[in-house]
C-alpha positions in Angstrom: -18.8 4.8 10.4 -19.5 1.0 11.4 -20.0 -1.5 8.7 -20.3 -5.4 9.7 -18.1 -4.8 12.6 -15.5 -2.8 10.5 -14.2 1.0 11.4 -12.7 2.6 8.4 -11.0 5.4 9.2 -10.1 7.9 6.1 -6.8 9.7 6.2 -6.1 12.0 3.0 -3.3 11.3 0.6 -1.7 13.5 -1.8 -3.7 15.9 -3.6 -3.4 17.8 -6.8 -5.3 19.6 -9.3 -6.0 18.0 -12.8 -7.7 20.6 -15.3 -11.1 22.0 -13.5 -11.7 19.2 -11.3 -9.6 18.3 -8.2 -8.5 14.5 -6.8 -7.5 13.4 -3.5 -6.0 9.8 -2.7 -7.4 8.6 0.6 -5.5 6.1 2.8 -7.6 3.6 4.4 -6.8 2.6 8.0 -9.9 -0.5 9.0 -10.2 -1.8 12.1 -11.7 -5.0 12.7 -11.4 -6.1 16.2 -8.2 -6.4 17.5 -6.5 -6.0 13.9 -5.9 -3.1 11.8 -5.3 -2.9 8.1 -3.7 0.2 5.9 -5.2 0.3 2.5 -3.2 2.8 0.4 -3.3 2.7 -3.4 -2.8 5.0 -5.8 -0.4 7.3 -3.5 2.9 7.0 -4.4 5.0 8.4 -1.6 3.1 9.1 1.3 3.1 13.2 2.3 4.3 13.9 5.6 0.8 14.6 7.1 -0.2 11.0 6.2 2.6 9.3 7.2 2.3 10.7 10.6 -1.2 9.5 10.9 0.0 6.3 10.1 2.9 5.6 12.7 0.5 6.0 15.2 -0.8 2.6 14.4 0.1 -0.8 14.7 -1.0 -2.6 11.7 -1.5 -6.3 10.8 -1.7 -5.9 7.2 -0.5 -2.8 4.9 -1.5 -3.2 1.2 0.1 -0.7 -1.1 0.3 -0.6 -4.6 3.0 -1.3 -6.9 1.6 -0.4 -10.4 4.7 0.4 -11.9 6.7 -2.7 -11.4 10.9 -2.2 -12.3 10.0 0.0 -15.2 12.7 3.0 -15.1 11.3 6.5 -16.4 7.5 5.4 -16.5 5.3 8.9 -16.1 3.1 6.8 -13.5 6.0 7.3 -10.8 4.5 10.6 -9.7 1.2 8.9 -8.9 2.5 5.0 -8.1 4.8 2.6 -6.3 7.3 0.9 -8.4 8.6 -2.2 -6.7 12.0 -0.1 -5.0 9.6 2.4 -3.7 7.6 -0.2 -2.0 10.7 -2.2 -0.7 11.7 0.9 0.8 8.4 1.9 2.3 8.3 -1.3 4.1 11.5 -1.7 5.2 10.8 1.9 7.0 7.8 0.6 8.3 9.1 -2.5 9.8 11.9 -0.4 11.4 9.9 2.1 12.8 7.5 -0.4 14.3 4.3 0.2 12.1 3.8 -3.3 11.0 3.2 -5.8 14.2 5.0 -9.1 14.6 3.6 -11.4 11.8 2.0 -8.3 9.6 2.0 -8.7 6.0 2.7 -6.4 3.2 0.9 -7.0 0.4 0.9 -5.4 -2.8 -2.2 -4.4 -5.3 -2.9 -2.6 -8.4 -0.3 -3.9 -10.4 -0.6 -3.1 -14.2 -0.2 -6.2 -16.5 1.9 -4.5 -19.3 4.5 -3.3 -16.4 5.2 -6.7 -14.5 6.6 -9.9 -15.2 4.4 -13.2 -14.6 2.8 -13.2 -10.9 5.3 -16.2 -10.5 8.4 -14.1 -11.0 6.9 -11.4 -9.1 6.2 -13.2 -6.1 10.1 -14.5 -6.5 11.5 -10.8 -6.6 8.9 -9.5 -3.5 10.0 -12.8 -1.6 13.5 -11.5 -0.6 11.5 -8.1 0.9 8.9 -10.6 2.6 6.3 -8.8 0.2 3.6 -10.8 -1.0 1.8 -9.8 -4.6 -1.8 -10.0 -4.3 -4.1 -11.6 -7.0 -7.7 -12.5 -7.4 -9.5 -14.0 -5.8 -6.9 -13.8 -2.8 -7.8 -14.4 0.8 -5.9 -13.3 3.5 -6.3 -14.4 7.7 -5.1 -12.1 10.1 
């Protein structure tokens, strides 16, 4: 599929059955010219199959959810990331060479009730070189 020069490639995330319907998280690998972006929200930890596919690419940007913030013991941890999880994934992706030099890691899908202010979150993530998204944000790759 191609749309306006974008070449999205989907890869399934974790799958589970919830009541009579099943849900599958989809991770998007989006290619535009020589740029590659991973968009992976609502995934929590990647399943092995997804991680092996992700490792085949070099990303200019990785966008992950960070719904839970620094809250401990929140039930959403099994379907969303907290800050600690994102920091571990970012460190691992960089160490494994999955992120291109100058590549960005951006967090999105942050629950207002589970985070401090955006300014405080930006400062908290700055040491890990992770950027929190905000409404209307534009990222140039």
